[in-house]
C-alpha positions as CSV (number, residue, x, y, z in Angstrom):
1,M,-14.5,-155.7,37.1
2,P,-14.7,-156.0,33.3
3,T,-11.8,-157.5,31.4
4,R,-10.9,-156.0,28.1
5,I,-10.8,-158.6,25.3
6,Q,-10.9,-156.6,22.0
7,E,-11.3,-159.7,19.7
8,N,-13.2,-159.8,16.4
9,I,-16.2,-162.2,16.7
10,R,-19.1,-163.5,14.7
11,V,-22.6,-162.2,15.8
12,A,-26.1,-163.2,14.8
13,V,-28.4,-160.1,14.8
14,I,-32.0,-159.3,14.0
15,H,-32.4,-156.3,11.8
16,G,-35.4,-153.9,12.2
17,P,-37.7,-152.4,12.6
18,G,-36.0,-149.5,10.9
19,R,-32.2,-149.3,11.3
20,S,-32.1,-151.1,14.6
21,L,-29.9,-154.1,15.3
22,R,-30.4,-156.7,18.1
23,P,-27.7,-159.2,18.9
24,V,-29.1,-162.7,19.4
25,W,-26.0,-164.8,19.9
26,F,-22.2,-164.6,19.3
27,D,-19.3,-167.0,18.9
28,W,-16.3,-166.6,21.2
29,K,-13.6,-169.1,22.2
30,S,-15.3,-171.7,19.9
31,R,-18.5,-171.4,21.9
32,K,-22.0,-170.0,21.1
33,H,-23.2,-167.5,23.7
34,T,-26.9,-166.7,23.6
35,V,-27.9,-163.2,24.5
36,T,-30.6,-163.2,27.1
37,A,-30.9,-159.4,27.6
38,I,-29.6,-156.2,26.2
39,S,-29.0,-153.8,29.2
40,Y,-28.0,-150.8,27.3
41,H,-26.9,-149.6,23.8
42,W,-25.2,-146.4,22.6
43,Q,-23.3,-144.9,19.6
44,Q,-19.8,-143.5,19.5
45,K,-17.8,-141.7,16.8
46,S,-14.1,-142.7,16.5
47,G,-12.7,-140.4,13.8
48,E,-14.8,-141.4,10.7
49,K,-16.0,-144.7,12.2
50,L,-19.5,-145.0,13.7
51,L,-19.4,-147.6,16.5
52,L,-22.6,-149.2,18.0
53,H,-22.0,-150.5,21.5
54,Y,-24.3,-153.1,23.2
55,A,-24.1,-154.2,26.8
56,V,-25.5,-157.7,26.8
57,S,-26.0,-160.5,29.3
58,T,-26.0,-164.3,28.7
59,G,-27.4,-165.0,32.1
60,S,-24.0,-166.0,33.5
61,A,-21.8,-163.0,32.4
62,L,-22.0,-159.5,31.0
63,Y,-20.4,-158.6,27.7
64,E,-19.8,-155.4,25.7
65,L,-20.2,-156.0,21.9
66,V,-19.2,-153.3,19.4
67,Y,-20.3,-153.1,15.8
68,S,-18.3,-150.9,13.4
69,V,-20.8,-149.6,10.9
70,T,-17.9,-148.4,8.6
71,E,-16.0,-151.7,8.6
72,Q,-19.0,-154.0,9.1
73,L,-17.1,-155.9,11.9
74,W,-18.2,-157.0,15.3
75,M,-15.8,-157.0,18.3
76,L,-16.0,-158.3,21.8
77,E,-14.8,-155.3,23.8
78,S,-15.0,-156.7,27.3
79,V,-16.4,-159.4,29.5
80,D,-17.4,-159.2,33.2
81,A,-17.6,-162.6,34.8
82,E,-15.8,-164.6,37.4
83,K,-14.6,-167.2,34.9
84,Y,-14.9,-166.9,31.1
């Protein structure tokens, strides 16, 4: 069962081709988490904000990362792991 986190985080991404973004790794709890796979990605409008959601795996856990295009901020929305 996913646990909601909702913390701002730092994310390294690859831009392109075009307007695409691909998260490569992110910092959370003073630890670097390397993204091994992107399971799914989708867009959502929240008022005037455009949010890009990424369901990613690190091999040991599943995470939902959200990028606010308007605010240019990354957030860790949730984590699904036995121990994080």
